[in-house]
N, C-alpha and C positions, 0 to 999 in steps of 0.2 A: 629773666627776660624783661626788657624795658617795655612799658605799656604807655600809650598816649592817652592821658586822661583829661585833655583840654576840653572845655565846653565847645561843642561842635558849632553851634550857631555863632558864638563869639569869634571863633577862628575863621569861619566862612566870611563873616563881615569884615574882618581884618584883611583877609586875602582877596576879597572881592569875588567870591565864588557863590553861585546860586546853590543853596543846600540841596536842591533836587538832583544835582550831579552826584551826591553822596547817597541818594535814596531817602532823604529826609524831607518831608513835606510840611514842616513847621515854618513859621515866619517869626522873626524877631521884631519886637516893638521899638527897639532902639535904632537910632540912625548912626551911620558911620561918621565919626568926627573927621573933618578935613585936616590933613597934615599941613605943616608949614612949608611953603615954598615948593620948588620943583624937585622931583626925585632924581638922584644921580643915575647914571647908566648901570652902575653896579647894584644899586638898590632895586632897580627894575628887574635885573637878571636874578638877583637873590630871591625876590618875591616870587618870580615864576618857578624857580626850583622848589621853594617852600610850598607853593600851590600844588605842584605835581606830587611831592612827597605826602602832603596832607590828603589829597584825593585818593591815592593808592594805599595810604596807611603804612608808610615806610619810615624808617629812621635813617639818619645821615649815612652811616657806614654802609648799610645794605644798598642804599640808593646809589652811592658813589661806585660801589663794586659793580652794580648793574650797568652803570654808565660806561665803565671801563670795558666790560664785556661787549656792550653795544658798539663802542668805538672800534673794537678789533674786528667786528664783522664787516663784510663788504657792503658798500652802500653808505647812506648818510647816517651819521651817528645819532642824530636827533630822532629820525624816523625809526631806526632800529630800537632805540630806547623805549619809545612809546609802544611799539609792537611787543617788545619783551614785557613791558608792564601790563599790557592787555592780556598776555598769555599766562599770567600768574594764575594758579588754581583758584585762589580766593576771588579774584576779579572775574574769572570765567563763570564761577558759580553765581556771583551777583548778576552778571550779564544774562545768564540763563533764567534768572528769576527764581532760583532755588534758595535765595536769602533776600531779605528786605534791604540790607545795606552791606557795604564792603566789610565793615567791622563785624557784622553778624556772620558773614560768610567766612571770615578769618577764624572766628570762634568755632563755628560748626566744623570747619576743616580740622582745627587743632583737637577738637573733641572726638575726631575719628568717625564722623557720620557719612563720609563719602568714599567711594572707590573709583579708581581710574583704571580702566581695562581689567576690572575684576580684582585689583590689588588695593588694599586699604592704604590711603595716603593721608598723613596728618601734618604735612608741611605746606603752609599757605603759599610759599614762594615757589612751589613746584611748577616748572614750565611745561604746560600742555603742548602737544604737537598735533599736527593734522591727523585726523582719524581716531583720536582718543575718545573714549566713551566715559563720561562722568555720570555716576549713578549714586543715588542715596542707598545706603546699606539697608538690607531687608529688615533688620531689627529696628532701624530708625523710622521706617515708613509709617509705623502705627502711632508715632508720637503726635500730640496735638499740634505741635509746631509745623510739621510737614503736611498735616491735613489742611492747615490754614494756608500754607504756601501753595498747595495743589490747586486751591480755589482761586488764587490770585492770577490776574491777567497782566502780563508784562510783554512788551515788544522785545524781541530778541534781534541782535544784529545779524546781518546776512551771512557772516562767517561761522555762525553757530546754528544748530537745530535742537529743538527741545520737544520731548514727549511728556506732557504734564501728567498723564495717567500713570505712567511708569516711573515718574520722577527721575528722568535721565536725559542727558543731553550729549550731543556729539559735536566735536570740532571739525567742521567741514574743510576749512582752509585757514592759513595764517591771515590775520587781519591786515588790511592795507591802511595807509594813512587817511584815506578818504572815509573809511568805515569807522574811524575812531572819533567820537564826538566829544571827547574830553577837552575842556577849554584851557589848553596848555600850548604855549608857543615854544616848541622844543628848541628852536634856534637860539633863544636866549639862554637856555640851560647849557647848550654846547659852548656858547661864548663864555659863560661863567666858568665852566670847568677847563676851558682851554687857556685860561690866564696863567 
């Protein structure tokens, strides 16, 4: 399996992303070097796609497959793509505050620390649905990691509810575009893939 090992702050600086969108609250002392000239339309679209891929921790093939599924759904392809990205299990765990970053959420899912509706799921790209209950496994609740997470205070989006004492969350509804605060212009991604 391919793993993204790029330095996070360096990549954030290159893509123009605030690291807090990834759950990282460090700052870099370096400044971004200005590029030469004006960016082409293609360069702007490509950077927007790379930004979305980096924020959600996906590689090209998986991202393209998700875009193709989103394009087949009724409605706007760009909005469908962002909603599908938000409904990934690793992202939902991050949004519930059961992990500090999306990368950590992905690792915790892969290691089998979570159940969805009572079944162990170890696939980070699993699409959660309305009414799904995500819970930390009983064996994992005693670990120091989850004790630290239990004390952490995080704001959760309106489409999710979380019970910190039980370390579980519920998907109340599918997110709408207004509820997604990720700094991505999906229109540019649709234009890039429709060429």
